MDAnalysis code that builds the backbone (N, CA, C; Angstrom):
import MDAnalysis as mda
import numpy as np

u = mda.Universe.empty(318, n_residues=106, atom_resindex=np.repeat(np.arange(106), 3), trajectory=True)
u.add_TopologyAttr("name", ["N", "CA", "C"] * 106)
u.add_TopologyAttr("resid", np.arange(1, 107))
u.add_TopologyAttr("resname", ["MET", "SER", "THR", "ASN", "LEU", "THR", "LEU", "VAL", "ILE", "ASP", "GLU", "ASP", "LEU", "LEU", "ARG", "ALA", "ALA", "ARG", "VAL", "LYS", "ALA", "LEU", "GLN", "GLU", "GLY", "THR", "SER", "VAL", "ASN", "GLU", "ILE", "CYS", "ARG", "GLN", "ALA", "ILE", "ALA", "ARG", "TYR", "ALA", "GLY", "PRO", "VAL", "ASP", "THR", "GLY", "GLU", "SER", "PHE", "ALA", "SER", "GLN", "LEU", "ARG", "GLY", "LEU", "SER", "SER", "LYS", "LEU", "SER", "ARG", "GLN", "ALA", "ARG", "ALA", "GLN", "PRO", "LYS", "VAL", "ALA", "GLN", "GLU", "GLY", "ARG", "ASP", "ALA", "MET", "TYR", "ASP", "GLU", "ALA", "MET", "ALA", "GLU", "ARG", "SER", "PRO", "THR", "LEU", "TRP", "ALA", "ALA", "LEU", "GLY", "GLN", "ALA", "GLU", "VAL", "VAL", "LYS", "VAL", "THR", "ARG", "SER", "LYS"])
u.atoms.positions = np.array([
    [89.372, 137.904, 76.144],
    [89.066, 136.584, 75.075],
    [90.276, 135.491, 74.914],
    [89.347, 133.786, 74.659],
    [89.588, 133.143, 74.188],
    [89.463, 132.167, 72.914],
    [90.384, 131.539, 72.316],
    [90.609, 131.351, 71.158],
    [90.894, 129.604, 71.001],
    [90.376, 129.195, 69.848],
    [90.146, 127.798, 70.022],
    [90.875, 126.736, 68.919],
    [92.240, 126.720, 69.586],
    [93.915, 125.925, 68.765],
    [93.519, 124.071, 68.418],
    [93.386, 124.297, 67.226],
    [93.571, 122.928, 66.415],
    [94.888, 121.763, 66.535],
    [94.903, 121.081, 67.650],
    [96.508, 120.358, 67.280],
    [96.627, 119.245, 66.203],
    [97.451, 118.787, 65.485],
    [97.137, 117.445, 65.392],
    [98.466, 116.548, 66.063],
    [97.643, 115.580, 67.093],
    [98.764, 114.854, 67.718],
    [98.366, 113.482, 67.448],
    [99.492, 112.349, 67.437],
    [99.762, 110.985, 67.349],
    [98.251, 110.222, 68.747],
    [97.956, 109.765, 68.116],
    [96.202, 109.352, 69.662],
    [97.103, 108.554, 70.474],
    [98.335, 107.770, 70.915],
    [98.887, 106.855, 71.572],
    [99.183, 108.264, 72.643],
    [99.651, 108.901, 72.094],
    [100.538, 110.356, 72.821],
    [99.501, 110.589, 73.340],
    [98.213, 111.010, 72.929],
    [96.831, 111.730, 73.683],
    [96.552, 110.917, 74.349],
    [96.054, 109.946, 73.896],
    [96.023, 108.650, 75.344],
    [96.261, 108.790, 76.520],
    [98.363, 108.888, 76.256],
    [98.811, 108.357, 77.925],
    [98.865, 110.120, 78.274],
    [98.280, 111.171, 77.787],
    [98.264, 112.314, 78.116],
    [96.875, 112.757, 78.510],
    [96.068, 111.827, 78.284],
    [95.013, 112.154, 79.324],
    [94.972, 111.233, 80.327],
    [94.899, 110.002, 80.123],
    [95.494, 109.537, 81.298],
    [96.166, 110.005, 82.861],
    [97.213, 110.746, 82.077],
    [98.186, 111.027, 83.150],
    [97.426, 112.576, 83.611],
    [96.468, 112.933, 82.742],
    [95.771, 114.090, 83.205],
    [94.766, 114.078, 84.452],
    [94.762, 113.080, 84.063],
    [93.302, 112.324, 85.028],
    [94.226, 112.107, 85.963],
    [94.606, 110.867, 85.949],
    [95.393, 111.199, 87.680],
    [96.484, 112.138, 87.890],
    [96.480, 113.958, 87.724],
    [96.691, 114.231, 88.316],
    [95.555, 115.614, 88.531],
    [94.493, 115.057, 87.630],
    [93.496, 115.984, 88.765],
    [93.250, 117.606, 87.482],
    [93.661, 116.867, 86.371],
    [94.011, 117.910, 85.488],
    [93.197, 117.370, 84.167],
    [93.268, 118.559, 83.018],
    [92.565, 118.252, 81.560],
    [94.274, 118.451, 80.766],
    [93.415, 117.828, 79.502],
    [95.254, 117.861, 78.540],
    [94.479, 119.900, 78.285],
    [93.671, 119.784, 77.845],
    [93.847, 121.503, 77.729],
    [94.400, 122.203, 78.664],
    [94.211, 122.278, 79.715],
    [94.902, 122.874, 81.260],
    [96.894, 122.826, 81.518],
    [96.763, 121.503, 80.389],
    [97.960, 121.770, 80.369],
    [98.795, 121.929, 79.317],
    [98.082, 122.145, 78.094],
    [99.027, 122.802, 76.622],
    [98.264, 124.018, 77.069],
    [97.649, 124.561, 78.127],
    [97.461, 125.752, 78.200],
    [98.863, 126.902, 78.459],
    [98.937, 126.055, 80.126],
    [100.084, 126.247, 80.849],
    [101.312, 126.229, 80.562],
    [101.543, 125.287, 79.129],
    [102.794, 124.944, 78.432],
    [102.533, 125.892, 77.524],
    [102.079, 126.763, 76.800],
    [102.176, 128.056, 75.742],
    [102.018, 129.644, 76.928],
    [101.332, 129.374, 77.970],
    [101.978, 130.886, 79.254],
    [103.491, 130.177, 79.066],
    [103.592, 129.483, 79.482],
    [105.655, 129.175, 79.711],
    [106.075, 129.527, 78.837],
    [105.538, 129.033, 77.513],
    [106.666, 129.456, 76.738],
    [106.608, 130.460, 75.788],
    [105.127, 131.777, 75.563],
    [105.623, 132.684, 75.811],
    [105.787, 134.201, 76.090],
    [105.308, 133.349, 77.763],
    [105.661, 134.460, 78.989],
    [106.691, 135.418, 78.964],
    [106.989, 135.968, 80.052],
    [108.213, 136.483, 79.944],
    [109.105, 135.269, 80.835],
    [110.480, 136.032, 81.004],
    [111.229, 134.457, 81.707],
    [110.737, 134.638, 83.452],
    [111.134, 133.305, 83.380],
    [110.615, 133.311, 85.313],
    [111.728, 134.009, 86.106],
    [110.650, 134.607, 87.535],
    [111.992, 134.985, 88.292],
    [112.253, 134.564, 89.857],
    [112.976, 134.293, 90.322],
    [112.925, 133.541, 91.093],
    [111.189, 133.626, 92.015],
    [110.892, 134.889, 92.613],
    [109.657, 134.946, 93.350],
    [108.386, 133.785, 92.598],
    [108.495, 134.145, 90.786],
    [107.350, 132.908, 90.620],
    [107.560, 131.826, 90.015],
    [109.138, 131.298, 90.177],
    [109.187, 130.047, 90.752],
    [109.051, 129.829, 91.598],
    [109.213, 130.500, 92.472],
    [108.043, 130.000, 94.151],
    [106.573, 130.481, 94.513],
    [105.873, 131.113, 93.783],
    [105.096, 131.190, 93.741],
    [104.415, 129.819, 93.133],
    [105.052, 129.089, 91.818],
    [104.293, 127.803, 91.588],
    [104.694, 126.541, 92.570],
    [106.203, 127.317, 93.217],
    [106.328, 125.780, 93.928],
    [105.674, 125.938, 95.218],
    [104.405, 126.334, 96.044],
    [103.964, 126.946, 96.948],
    [102.756, 126.396, 96.232],
    [101.785, 126.701, 95.149],
    [100.692, 125.813, 94.406],
    [100.523, 124.821, 94.326],
    [101.556, 124.248, 93.656],
    [101.977, 122.377, 94.096],
    [102.348, 121.943, 94.857],
    [103.096, 122.579, 95.622],
    [102.823, 121.693, 97.061],
    [100.900, 121.538, 98.012],
    [100.296, 123.047, 97.897],
    [99.017, 122.853, 98.030],
    [97.911, 121.108, 97.377],
    [98.784, 122.166, 96.271],
    [97.843, 121.075, 95.118],
    [98.247, 120.002, 95.741],
    [99.586, 119.391, 96.029],
    [99.907, 117.946, 96.520],
    [99.327, 117.029, 97.667],
    [99.363, 118.463, 99.070],
    [98.985, 118.230, 99.495],
    [97.035, 118.556, 99.924],
    [96.569, 118.434, 99.189],
    [94.981, 118.346, 99.083],
    [94.558, 116.768, 98.681],
    [95.434, 116.487, 97.179],
    [95.230, 115.470, 96.795],
    [95.991, 114.182, 97.694],
    [96.645, 114.535, 98.643],
    [97.346, 113.296, 99.690],
    [96.016, 113.147, 100.887],
    [95.612, 114.589, 101.187],
    [93.569, 114.176, 101.698],
    [92.641, 113.637, 101.611],
    [93.109, 113.873, 100.379],
    [91.730, 113.036, 99.667],
    [92.201, 111.940, 99.558],
    [93.230, 110.808, 99.280],
    [93.951, 109.256, 99.223],
    [93.152, 108.764, 100.372],
    [92.673, 108.196, 99.730],
    [91.965, 106.895, 101.055],
    [93.007, 106.663, 101.899],
    [92.389, 105.723, 103.264],
    [93.719, 106.022, 104.582],
    [93.941, 104.838, 104.057],
    [93.743, 104.274, 103.526],
    [95.071, 102.604, 103.194],
    [96.231, 103.033, 102.432],
    [95.971, 104.857, 101.891],
    [97.095, 104.721, 101.328],
    [98.603, 105.874, 102.578],
    [97.554, 105.557, 103.369],
    [98.091, 106.625, 104.646],
    [98.622, 105.882, 105.263],
    [98.360, 104.295, 105.862],
    [98.650, 103.303, 106.781],
    [100.210, 102.915, 106.391],
    [100.814, 103.308, 105.291],
    [102.148, 102.856, 105.086],
    [102.484, 101.878, 104.228],
    [103.648, 101.639, 103.415],
    [103.864, 100.771, 102.942],
    [103.582, 98.908, 103.663],
    [104.166, 98.821, 104.688],
    [103.865, 97.659, 105.219],
    [102.785, 97.294, 105.324],
    [101.868, 97.918, 105.860],
    [100.015, 97.914, 105.644],
    [100.171, 97.493, 104.115],
    [100.062, 98.252, 103.451],
    [99.291, 97.681, 101.748],
    [100.544, 96.363, 102.021],
    [100.988, 96.019, 102.109],
    [102.364, 94.883, 101.142],
    [101.423, 94.055, 101.604],
    [100.860, 94.227, 102.735],
    [100.366, 92.668, 104.434],
    [98.729, 92.359, 103.304],
    [98.069, 93.725, 103.206],
    [96.750, 93.537, 102.517],
    [96.933, 92.736, 101.034],
    [97.784, 92.766, 100.409],
    [98.023, 92.245, 99.059],
    [98.463, 91.201, 98.713],
    [99.471, 90.538, 99.815],
    [99.928, 89.259, 99.603],
    [98.570, 88.763, 100.822],
    [98.342, 89.239, 101.631],
    [97.083, 87.897, 102.409],
    [95.278, 88.256, 101.049],
    [95.573, 88.882, 100.144],
    [94.646, 88.601, 99.446],
    [95.283, 87.287, 98.299],
    [96.295, 87.756, 97.810],
    [96.840, 86.820, 96.768],
    [97.324, 85.254, 97.161],
    [97.790, 85.639, 98.526],
    [98.102, 83.800, 99.244],
    [97.297, 84.104, 100.616],
    [95.700, 83.859, 100.901],
    [95.686, 84.213, 102.376],
    [96.297, 82.745, 103.363],
    [96.165, 81.896, 102.460],
    [96.423, 79.991, 103.450],
    [97.941, 80.643, 103.965],
    [98.818, 80.753, 102.848],
    [100.354, 80.912, 103.244],
    [100.908, 81.964, 103.520],
    [99.912, 83.135, 103.814],
    [99.928, 84.586, 104.283],
    [99.863, 84.325, 105.977],
    [98.317, 83.414, 106.182],
    [98.155, 83.490, 107.527],
    [99.554, 82.321, 108.203],
    [99.566, 81.282, 108.273],
    [100.801, 80.521, 107.974],
    [102.157, 81.128, 108.804],
    [102.258, 82.035, 107.628],
    [103.670, 82.739, 108.051],
    [103.531, 83.590, 109.190],
    [101.655, 84.132, 109.361],
    [101.250, 84.980, 110.175],
    [102.065, 84.786, 111.884],
    [101.189, 83.230, 111.696],
    [101.726, 82.681, 112.801],
    [102.809, 81.900, 113.566],
    [104.006, 82.267, 112.094],
    [104.914, 81.326, 112.682],
    [106.554, 82.074, 113.447],
    [107.177, 81.783, 114.100],
    [108.364, 82.375, 114.942],
    [108.751, 83.694, 113.569],
    [109.355, 84.273, 114.100],
    [110.639, 84.927, 113.501],
    [111.886, 84.496, 113.481],
    [112.682, 84.198, 113.047],
    [113.572, 82.828, 113.610],
    [115.106, 84.032, 113.303],
    [116.007, 84.723, 113.470],
    [116.836, 85.474, 112.660],
    [117.958, 84.117, 112.759],
    [119.322, 84.583, 111.308],
    [119.897, 84.083, 110.464],
    [120.951, 84.621, 110.463],
    [121.615, 83.476, 111.534],
    [123.468, 84.600, 111.227],
    [124.522, 83.140, 110.490],
    [125.187, 84.422, 110.082],
    [125.756, 82.966, 109.378],
    [127.462, 83.219, 109.631],
    [127.963, 82.155, 109.693],
    [129.124, 81.633, 110.648],
    [130.306, 82.277, 109.463],
    [131.222, 83.007, 109.855],
    [132.140, 82.530, 108.858],
    [133.551, 81.655, 109.150],
])
């Protein structure tokens, strides 16, 4: 049996919680349910913690596989793409310039 619960929460805090929950693929309702379960439940054992960790790892793996290909290309590729969009002429010129290693003499 489930029961409804009414909470009084600051609007900005609730808005931030909704955004973060959406980014994590969950809901504020589920976050509250889990927090209350942890608060009211028995003391966690090592096995319970390990089980939660395995569940979180699986969830993160699923999210990583669902990410667009761009996110998997690496930081350098994303940087190159962003720079090409912001300054296409400069980025094209830099791409054709020779790389010169500068060393300082003491």
